[in-house]
ZATI-631499 format. One record per residue (C-alpha): x negated, z negated, y negated. Coordinates in nm, 2 decimals. Last residue first. Example, Ala and Ser with C-alpha at 12.3 -4.5 7.8 and 13.67 -1.06 7.14 Angstrom:
{{-1.37; -0.71; 0.11}}
{{-1.23; -0.78; 0.45}}
***
This chain:
{{-2.94; 3.82; 6.03}}
{{-3.07; 4.09; 5.79}}
{{-3.28; 4.10; 5.47}}
{{-3.41; 4.42; 5.33}}
{{-3.17; 4.46; 5.04}}
{{-3.26; 4.13; 4.87}}
{{-2.94; 3.98; 4.71}}
{{-3.00; 3.93; 4.34}}
{{-2.69; 4.12; 4.22}}
{{-2.49; 3.95; 4.50}}
{{-2.55; 3.61; 4.33}}
{{-2.40; 3.74; 4.00}}
{{-2.10; 3.87; 4.19}}
{{-2.06; 3.53; 4.36}}
{{-2.07; 3.35; 4.03}}
{{-1.83; 3.60; 3.86}}
{{-1.58; 3.54; 4.15}}
{{-1.59; 3.17; 4.08}}
{{-1.55; 3.24; 3.71}}
{{-1.24; 3.45; 3.76}}
{{-1.09; 3.21; 4.01}}
{{-1.14; 2.91; 3.78}}
{{-1.00; 3.08; 3.47}}
{{-1.24; 3.19; 3.19}}
{{-1.35; 3.01; 2.88}}
{{-1.02; 2.82; 2.87}}
{{-0.81; 2.83; 3.19}}
{{-0.90; 2.53; 3.42}}
{{-0.98; 2.32; 3.11}}
{{-0.63; 2.37; 2.98}}
{{-0.49; 2.24; 3.32}}
{{-0.63; 1.90; 3.23}}
{{-0.37; 1.83; 2.95}}
{{-0.09; 1.65; 3.13}}
{{-0.31; 1.46; 3.38}}
{{-0.55; 1.35; 3.10}}
{{-0.27; 1.24; 2.87}}
{{-0.10; 1.05; 3.15}}
{{-0.42; 0.88; 3.25}}
{{-0.51; 0.79; 2.89}}
{{-0.16; 0.63; 2.85}}
{{-0.17; 0.44; 3.17}}
{{-0.16; 0.09; 3.05}}
{{0.08; 0.15; 2.76}}
{{0.21; 0.47; 2.61}}
{{0.27; 0.82; 2.73}}
{{0.40; 0.71; 3.07}}
{{0.32; 0.94; 3.37}}
{{0.03; 0.72; 3.50}}
{{0.23; 0.40; 3.43}}
{{0.47; 0.51; 3.71}}
{{0.19; 0.49; 3.96}}
{{-0.15; 0.40; 3.82}}
{{-0.34; 0.48; 4.15}}
{{-0.13; 0.79; 4.22}}
{{-0.18; 0.91; 3.86}}
{{-0.55; 0.86; 3.90}}
{{-0.56; 1.07; 4.22}}
{{-0.39; 1.36; 4.06}}
{{-0.62; 1.36; 3.76}}
{{-0.92; 1.33; 3.98}}
{{-0.81; 1.64; 4.18}}
{{-0.75; 1.83; 3.86}}
{{-1.09; 1.73; 3.73}}
{{-1.26; 1.84; 4.05}}
{{-1.11; 2.19; 4.01}}
{{-1.22; 2.19; 3.65}}
{{-1.57; 2.10; 3.74}}
{{-1.59; 2.35; 4.02}}
{{-1.50; 2.65; 3.80}}
{{-1.73; 2.53; 3.52}}
{{-2.02; 2.47; 3.76}}
{{-1.97; 2.81; 3.93}}
{{-1.97; 2.99; 3.60}}
{{-2.27; 2.79; 3.48}}
{{-2.47; 2.88; 3.79}}
{{-2.36; 3.25; 3.77}}
{{-2.46; 3.29; 3.41}}
{{-2.77; 3.08; 3.47}}
{{-3.05; 3.31; 3.60}}
{{-2.99; 3.65; 3.43}}
{{-2.82; 3.53; 3.11}}
{{-3.05; 3.23; 3.09}}
{{-3.36; 3.46; 3.12}}
{{-3.24; 3.67; 2.83}}
{{-3.15; 3.36; 2.63}}
{{-3.49; 3.19; 2.66}}
{{-3.54; 2.95; 2.94}}
{{-3.70; 2.60; 2.95}}
{{-3.43; 2.40; 2.78}}
{{-3.16; 2.59; 2.96}}
{{-3.31; 2.50; 3.29}}
{{-3.29; 2.13; 3.20}}
{{-2.92; 2.18; 3.11}}
{{-2.86; 2.34; 3.45}}
{{-3.02; 2.03; 3.62}}
{{-2.82; 1.79; 3.40}}
{{-2.50; 1.97; 3.48}}
{{-2.56; 1.96; 3.86}}
{{-2.64; 1.58; 3.84}}
{{-2.33; 1.52; 3.63}}
{{-2.11; 1.71; 3.87}}
{{-2.24; 1.52; 4.17}}
{{-2.18; 1.18; 4.00}}
{{-1.83; 1.26; 3.88}}
{{-1.71; 1.41; 4.21}}
{{-1.85; 1.13; 4.41}}
{{-1.69; 0.87; 4.18}}
{{-1.34; 1.03; 4.22}}
{{-1.38; 1.07; 4.59}}
{{-1.48; 0.70; 4.64}}
{{-1.20; 0.59; 4.41}}
{{-0.94; 0.77; 4.62}}
{{-1.08; 0.61; 4.93}}
{{-1.08; 0.26; 4.77}}
{{-0.72; 0.30; 4.69}}
{{-0.63; 0.40; 5.04}}
{{-0.83; 0.10; 5.17}}
{{-0.63; -0.15; 4.97}}
{{-0.83; -0.44; 4.85}}
{{-0.90; -0.25; 4.53}}
{{-0.54; -0.29; 4.43}}
{{-0.59; -0.66; 4.36}}
{{-0.39; -0.88; 4.60}}
{{-0.08; -1.07; 4.49}}
{{0.12; -1.02; 4.81}}
{{0.15; -0.64; 4.78}}
{{0.05; -0.61; 4.42}}
{{-0.22; -0.71; 4.17}}
{{-0.35; -0.50; 3.88}}
{{-0.66; -0.64; 3.72}}
{{-0.93; -0.49; 3.95}}
{{-0.76; -0.16; 4.04}}
{{-0.69; -0.11; 3.67}}
{{-1.05; -0.16; 3.55}}
{{-1.19; 0.08; 3.80}}
{{-0.92; 0.33; 3.73}}
{{-1.00; 0.34; 3.35}}
{{-1.37; 0.38; 3.43}}
{{-1.31; 0.66; 3.68}}
{{-1.09; 0.83; 3.42}}
{{-1.37; 0.81; 3.17}}
{{-1.60; 0.97; 3.43}}
{{-1.37; 1.26; 3.47}}
{{-1.38; 1.33; 3.09}}
{{-1.75; 1.31; 3.09}}
{{-1.77; 1.59; 3.35}}
{{-1.51; 1.81; 3.18}}
{{-1.68; 1.77; 2.83}}
{{-2.02; 1.88; 2.95}}
{{-1.87; 2.15; 3.16}}
{{-1.68; 2.28; 2.85}}
{{-2.01; 2.29; 2.66}}
{{-2.16; 2.49; 2.94}}
{{-1.87; 2.73; 2.93}}
{{-1.92; 2.80; 2.56}}
{{-2.30; 2.83; 2.60}}
{{-2.27; 3.08; 2.88}}
{{-1.99; 3.27; 2.71}}
{{-2.17; 3.33; 2.38}}
{{-2.37; 3.63; 2.48}}
{{-2.07; 3.77; 2.65}}
{{-1.89; 3.81; 2.32}}
{{-2.17; 3.99; 2.14}}
{{-2.25; 4.20; 2.45}}
{{-1.88; 4.31; 2.47}}
{{-1.88; 4.39; 2.10}}
{{-2.13; 4.67; 2.13}}
{{-1.90; 4.95; 2.01}}
{{-2.02; 4.91; 1.66}}
{{-2.34; 4.72; 1.67}}
{{-2.36; 4.34; 1.61}}
{{-2.10; 4.15; 1.40}}
{{-1.92; 4.38; 1.16}}
{{-1.86; 4.20; 0.83}}
{{-2.06; 4.46; 0.64}}
{{-1.78; 4.71; 0.72}}
{{-1.56; 4.51; 0.48}}
{{-1.23; 4.41; 0.64}}
{{-0.88; 4.53; 0.52}}
{{-0.60; 4.38; 0.72}}
{{-0.33; 4.64; 0.80}}
{{-0.11; 4.37; 0.97}}
{{-0.32; 4.12; 1.17}}
{{-0.09; 3.86; 1.34}}
{{-0.22; 3.53; 1.48}}
{{-0.06; 3.30; 1.74}}
{{-0.22; 2.96; 1.70}}
{{-0.35; 2.65; 1.86}}
{{-0.43; 2.40; 1.58}}
{{-0.59; 2.15; 1.81}}
{{-0.38; 1.87; 1.63}}
{{-0.08; 2.03; 1.79}}
{{-0.11; 1.77; 2.07}}
{{-0.10; 1.88; 2.43}}
{{0.15; 2.06; 2.64}}
{{0.14; 2.35; 2.41}}
{{0.35; 2.46; 2.11}}
{{0.19; 2.76; 1.94}}
{{0.14; 2.73; 1.57}}
{{0.19; 3.05; 1.36}}
{{-0.08; 3.24; 1.17}}
{{-0.03; 3.53; 0.95}}
{{-0.29; 3.77; 0.82}}
{{-0.20; 4.07; 0.60}}
{{-0.34; 3.94; 0.28}}
{{-0.61; 3.67; 0.33}}
{{-0.80; 3.47; 0.58}}
{{-1.15; 3.62; 0.62}}
{{-1.22; 3.85; 0.91}}
{{-1.56; 3.85; 1.10}}
{{-1.60; 4.15; 1.32}}
{{-1.65; 4.22; 1.69}}
{{-1.64; 4.58; 1.83}}
{{-1.51; 4.73; 2.16}}
{{-1.52; 5.10; 2.24}}
{{-1.68; 5.35; 2.01}}
{{-1.34; 5.45; 1.85}}
{{-1.26; 5.08; 1.80}}
{{-1.08; 4.81; 2.00}}
{{-1.11; 4.48; 1.83}}
{{-1.26; 4.13; 1.90}}
{{-1.22; 3.89; 1.61}}
{{-1.42; 3.61; 1.47}}
{{-1.16; 3.46; 1.23}}
{{-1.24; 3.28; 0.91}}
{{-1.05; 3.02; 0.70}}
{{-0.90; 2.85; 1.01}}
{{-0.61; 2.61; 0.98}}
{{-0.36; 2.75; 1.22}}
{{-0.63; 2.93; 1.43}}
{{-0.80; 2.60; 1.53}}
{{-0.79; 2.72; 1.90}}
{{-0.64; 3.07; 1.94}}
{{-0.38; 3.08; 2.21}}
{{-0.27; 3.43; 2.11}}
{{-0.41; 3.72; 1.91}}
{{-0.21; 4.01; 1.75}}
{{-0.28; 4.36; 1.63}}
{{-0.38; 4.57; 1.34}}
{{-0.72; 4.59; 1.16}}
{{-0.83; 4.84; 0.89}}
{{-1.21; 4.85; 0.88}}
{{-1.38; 4.91; 0.55}}
{{-1.66; 5.11; 0.39}}
{{-1.63; 5.43; 0.59}}
{{-1.50; 5.63; 0.30}}
{{-1.21; 5.75; 0.51}}
{{-1.12; 5.40; 0.62}}
{{-1.24; 5.29; 0.96}}
{{-1.00; 5.19; 1.23}}
{{-0.97; 4.85; 1.40}}
{{-0.75; 4.78; 1.70}}
{{-0.59; 4.47; 1.87}}
{{-0.51; 4.59; 2.22}}
{{-0.76; 4.39; 2.43}}
{{-0.77; 4.49; 2.80}}
{{-1.15; 4.49; 2.82}}
{{-1.15; 4.11; 2.76}}
{{-0.94; 4.05; 3.07}}
{{-0.95; 3.67; 3.08}}
{{-0.65; 3.67; 2.85}}
{{-0.53; 4.02; 2.78}}
{{-0.17; 4.11; 2.74}}
{{-0.07; 3.81; 2.52}}
{{-0.41; 3.83; 2.35}}
{{-0.73; 3.63; 2.38}}
{{-1.03; 3.72; 2.14}}
{{-0.99; 3.52; 1.82}}
{{-1.28; 3.27; 1.79}}
{{-1.22; 3.02; 1.51}}
{{-1.37; 2.93; 1.17}}
{{-1.32; 2.65; 0.92}}
{{-1.45; 2.60; 0.57}}
{{-1.58; 2.28; 0.40}}
{{-1.72; 2.12; 0.71}}
{{-2.08; 2.15; 0.58}}
{{-2.17; 2.37; 0.88}}
{{-1.88; 2.60; 0.78}}
{{-1.97; 2.60; 0.41}}
{{-2.34; 2.69; 0.48}}
{{-2.25; 2.97; 0.73}}
{{-2.03; 3.20; 0.52}}
{{-2.22; 3.35; 0.23}}
{{-2.57; 3.32; 0.36}}
{{-2.46; 3.45; 0.70}}
{{-2.29; 3.75; 0.55}}
{{-2.59; 3.83; 0.34}}
{{-2.82; 3.80; 0.63}}
{{-2.62; 4.03; 0.86}}
{{-2.42; 3.87; 1.13}}
{{-2.53; 3.90; 1.50}}
{{-2.67; 3.57; 1.61}}
{{-2.53; 3.32; 1.35}}
{{-2.21; 3.51; 1.31}}
{{-2.16; 3.55; 1.69}}
{{-2.24; 3.17; 1.72}}
{{-1.96; 3.07; 1.47}}
{{-1.65; 3.12; 1.67}}
{{-1.72; 2.93; 1.99}}
{{-1.84; 2.60; 1.84}}
{{-1.64; 2.66; 1.53}}
{{-1.31; 2.68; 1.72}}
{{-1.38; 2.33; 1.86}}
{{-1.37; 2.21; 1.50}}
{{-1.23; 1.86; 1.56}}
{{-0.91; 2.02; 1.68}}
{{-1.04; 2.08; 2.03}}
{{-1.13; 1.71; 2.07}}
{{-0.81; 1.61; 1.90}}
{{-0.61; 1.80; 2.16}}
{{-0.79; 1.64; 2.45}}
{{-0.77; 1.28; 2.34}}
{{-0.97; 1.03; 2.53}}
{{-1.21; 0.94; 2.25}}
{{-1.48; 0.93; 2.51}}
{{-1.48; 1.31; 2.51}}
{{-1.66; 1.34; 2.18}}
{{-1.94; 1.13; 2.32}}
{{-1.99; 1.39; 2.60}}
{{-2.03; 1.67; 2.34}}
{{-2.28; 1.48; 2.13}}
{{-2.49; 1.38; 2.43}}
{{-2.49; 1.73; 2.57}}
{{-2.62; 1.86; 2.23}}
{{-2.91; 1.62; 2.25}}
{{-2.97; 1.73; 2.61}}
{{-2.97; 2.09; 2.48}}
{{-3.27; 2.04; 2.26}}
{{-3.35; 1.90; 1.92}}
{{-3.73; 1.86; 1.88}}
{{-3.78; 2.14; 1.62}}
{{-3.49; 2.00; 1.41}}
{{-3.65; 1.65; 1.42}}
{{-3.45; 1.37; 1.58}}
{{-3.37; 1.02; 1.44}}
{{-3.39; 1.17; 1.09}}
{{-3.06; 1.03; 0.96}}
{{-2.86; 1.19; 1.24}}
{{-3.04; 1.52; 1.19}}
{{-3.20; 1.59; 0.85}}
{{-3.19; 1.97; 0.81}}
{{-3.48; 2.20; 0.71}}
{{-3.44; 2.42; 1.02}}
{{-3.12; 2.35; 1.22}}
{{-2.98; 2.70; 1.19}}
{{-3.30; 2.83; 1.35}}
{{-3.19; 2.71; 1.69}}
{{-3.10; 2.43; 1.92}}
{{-2.73; 2.38; 1.99}}
{{-2.43; 2.47; 1.78}}
{{-2.30; 2.12; 1.79}}
{{-2.61; 2.02; 1.60}}
{{-2.49; 2.21; 1.29}}
{{-2.16; 2.03; 1.29}}
{{-2.34; 1.70; 1.34}}
{{-2.55; 1.74; 1.02}}
{{-2.52; 1.36; 0.98}}
{{-2.35; 1.41; 0.64}}
{{-2.14; 1.68; 0.80}}
{{-2.00; 1.44; 1.05}}
{{-1.89; 1.21; 0.77}}
{{-1.72; 1.51; 0.60}}
{{-1.53; 1.60; 0.92}}
{{-1.42; 1.24; 0.95}}
{{-1.31; 1.24; 0.59}}
{{-1.12; 1.56; 0.65}}
{{-0.89; 1.40; 0.90}}
{{-0.85; 1.58; 1.23}}
{{-0.55; 1.81; 1.23}}
{{-0.20; 1.66; 1.23}}
{{-0.02; 1.61; 1.55}}
{{0.11; 1.26; 1.46}}
{{0.00; 1.09; 1.78}}
{{-0.31; 1.28; 1.86}}
{{-0.40; 1.24; 1.50}}
{{-0.37; 0.86; 1.51}}
{{-0.57; 0.82; 1.84}}
{{-0.84; 1.05; 1.73}}
{{-0.87; 0.89; 1.39}}
{{-0.92; 0.55; 1.56}}
{{-1.21; 0.70; 1.77}}
{{-1.39; 0.90; 1.51}}
{{-1.55; 0.67; 1.25}}
{{-1.69; 0.36; 1.41}}
{{-1.69; 0.44; 1.78}}
{{-1.80; 0.80; 1.71}}
{{-2.09; 0.69; 1.49}}
{{-2.20; 0.41; 1.73}}
{{-2.20; 0.66; 2.02}}
{{-2.41; 0.91; 1.81}}
{{-2.66; 0.64; 1.70}}
{{-2.71; 0.50; 2.05}}
{{-2.74; 0.85; 2.19}}
{{-3.01; 0.95; 1.95}}
{{-3.21; 0.64; 2.04}}
{{-3.17; 0.72; 2.41}}
{{-3.27; 1.09; 2.36}}
{{-3.58; 0.98; 2.17}}
{{-3.67; 0.74; 2.46}}
{{-3.67; 1.06; 2.67}}
{{-3.40; 1.19; 2.90}}
{{-3.46; 1.44; 3.18}}
{{-3.66; 1.27; 3.45}}
{{-3.40; 0.98; 3.47}}
{{-3.42; 0.61; 3.56}}
{{-3.17; 0.34; 3.65}}
{{-3.20; -0.03; 3.59}}
{{-2.92; -0.06; 3.33}}
{{-2.69; 0.25; 3.32}}
{{-2.74; 0.51; 3.06}}
{{-2.94; 0.75; 3.28}}
{{-2.69; 0.67; 3.56}}
{{-2.40; 0.84; 3.38}}
{{-2.16; 0.57; 3.25}}
{{-1.85; 0.41; 3.39}}
{{-2.00; 0.44; 3.74}}
{{-1.98; 0.06; 3.77}}
{{-1.82; -0.09; 3.46}}
{{-2.09; -0.23; 3.23}}
{{-2.01; 0.02; 2.96}}
{{-2.28; 0.08; 2.69}}
{{-2.17; -0.07; 2.36}}
{{-2.19; 0.13; 2.04}}
{{-1.88; -0.04; 1.88}}
{{-1.73; -0.29; 2.13}}
{{-1.41; -0.16; 2.31}}
{{-1.20; -0.35; 2.57}}
{{-1.29; -0.72; 2.54}}
{{-1.21; -1.04; 2.74}}
{{-1.42; -1.35; 2.67}}
{{-1.22; -1.57; 2.43}}
{{-1.39; -1.90; 2.40}}
{{-1.31; -2.25; 2.54}}
{{-1.40; -2.60; 2.42}}
{{-1.05; -2.66; 2.28}}
{{-0.82; -2.37; 2.35}}
{{-0.75; -2.15; 2.05}}
{{-0.51; -2.14; 1.77}}
{{-0.19; -2.00; 1.61}}
{{-0.19; -1.63; 1.73}}
{{0.15; -1.48; 1.65}}
{{0.02; -1.31; 1.34}}
{{-0.22; -1.12; 1.55}}
{{0.08; -0.98; 1.74}}
{{0.22; -0.80; 1.43}}
{{-0.13; -0.70; 1.32}}
{{-0.22; -0.52; 1.64}}
{{-0.53; -0.65; 1.80}}
{{-0.34; -0.81; 2.09}}
{{-0.20; -0.48; 2.20}}
{{-0.56; -0.34; 2.23}}
{{-0.61; -0.55; 2.54}}
{{-0.38; -0.31; 2.74}}
{{-0.06; -0.46; 2.87}}
{{0.13; -0.52; 3.19}}
{{-0.11; -0.67; 3.45}}
{{-0.32; -0.79; 3.16}}
{{-0.04; -1.02; 3.04}}
{{0.03; -1.16; 3.38}}
{{-0.34; -1.26; 3.43}}
{{-0.37; -1.41; 3.08}}
{{-0.04; -1.60; 3.09}}
{{-0.19; -1.95; 3.07}}
{{0.11; -2.18; 3.05}}
{{0.35; -2.33; 2.80}}
{{0.61; -2.07; 2.89}}
{{0.46; -1.84; 3.16}}
{{0.67; -1.92; 3.47}}
{{0.83; -1.58; 3.45}}
{{1.18; -1.71; 3.37}}
{{1.15; -1.77; 3.00}}
{{0.89; -1.52; 2.91}}
{{1.02; -1.23; 3.12}}
{{1.37; -1.33; 3.03}}
{{1.29; -1.27; 2.67}}
{{1.31; -0.89; 2.71}}
{{1.03; -0.65; 2.81}}
{{0.98; -0.53; 2.45}}
{{0.97; -0.89; 2.32}}
{{1.18; -0.90; 2.01}}
{{1.40; -1.20; 2.12}}
{{1.08; -1.38; 2.23}}
{{0.91; -1.33; 1.89}}
{{1.06; -1.63; 1.71}}
{{0.93; -1.88; 1.97}}
{{0.63; -1.67; 2.07}}
{{0.36; -1.91; 1.94}}
{{0.03; -1.78; 2.08}}
{{-0.28; -1.98; 2.18}}
{{-0.60; -1.80; 2.25}}
{{-0.82; -1.89; 2.55}}
{{-0.77; -1.54; 2.70}}
{{-0.39; -1.55; 2.66}}
{{-0.22; -1.88; 2.64}}
{{0.15; -1.93; 2.58}}
{{0.38; -2.11; 2.34}}
{{0.76; -2.14; 2.34}}
{{0.96; -2.39; 2.14}}
{{1.33; -2.31; 2.12}}
{{1.34; -2.13; 2.45}}
{{1.13; -2.41; 2.61}}
{{0.77; -2.46; 2.72}}
{{0.58; -2.61; 2.43}}
{{0.46; -2.92; 2.60}}
{{0.21; -2.72; 2.81}}
{{0.02; -2.62; 2.50}}
{{-0.07; -2.98; 2.43}}
{{-0.20; -3.03; 2.79}}
{{-0.41; -2.71; 2.76}}
{{-0.58; -2.87; 2.47}}
{{-0.54; -2.72; 2.12}}
{{-0.79; -2.61; 1.85}}
{{-0.67; -2.47; 1.52}}
{{-0.80; -2.13; 1.42}}
{{-0.98; -2.05; 1.10}}
{{-0.94; -1.68; 1.00}}
{{-1.26; -1.52; 0.90}}
{{-1.32; -1.49; 0.52}}
{{-1.24; -1.16; 0.35}}
***
């Protein structure tokens, strides 16, 4: 469709249209006729008639009240009748694939003029492709699904499968062999944890916590036990459809009486007399993606202790959505297993060895959460940097002229930068350690990083609400991402192990390596 031709007006011409019956305004060099719209204006027509904007340039006033995205809505696009002669629109919010120019809006490795010992030119090309993909195909779906509560659209999941993104989210490994990753930008044998970090952090830029979990967050934590401990026949039957986005899987460990206490699980599995099946009974709670999962990676009490098995949705399984403080698009579920019959071949790892199966996944799960937490905080820094520049108060001064605001920004920036540096160091170590060494050297580091990240995130959420004021607790408008972040951030402090539990784990891991012959 041909681009819309806009008529040119001088500022003097616009100034003549300044009455209730003939009302024009200028926003960012564009001319809008609000004559018929004034009675529909959400803030009332008095704002337009008495606010000294009729026939004038209202750019500054508009951006003190509205996000730029408002102007892109069809109902407001129709109000645009022309542009100022010799002037061009310069203000933007989102440009597909663009690197932010807001100070501290990006990690330094993406910022112009900075360098990094970790990222190669290949990582940069990969990042550009991933960001463009998310901006083009994921962002708008994230906003819509967060609003209506439905699970992420299947067409988005399918497009991700075309790029083999579902497989890449599982990290480096044999599951990538023979696959074409992001149209061949990176070879399977070259794919490392920094590539995965890039994907995870780009997810977060959508700004919607529930959607991020709903976009197969359950797969990231539910599939690794199958990849690492499932028998070849089970893997061949299950894994391809999951990585293709045709089937969905979740990790079902937590229970009403056992959250972080894995050893306190009550769901039980008993063998049939012929030893060919398990009979599973019990419940699971707070299970991400559980409402739409086809497969459940389940931890059960057995005669030998604790065993993990893959259960396929079928007779005896009921899932109910749990209402949480974020969108139901995450598919958070309460699951009931009532005499569910599971083939013995679906056992993941040795019978009674389930704790090792689960613990083997915790480091990667928590690291992924750290990647997301760190990027989420940086997104809030960027929102706040924009706001304190365009919002004027206390005598018409920008908020950034207030020392108390600068102090809050300083703390937010320091947290984001320090966390990114720690995360990148841990990621570098992961690239140079096999799993056994990671379990020994990094379990404590990742536990500390995850605990500290979520503590910092809650501090940043609180500071951001103070900076945005009432807008920071309003679900729409200028502070919508701040409100969403503040409302949903407690999830990060709980999932994958609560802050206190992980902090204690970090200290206990350190004590294991304390030399016995050292004294003050």
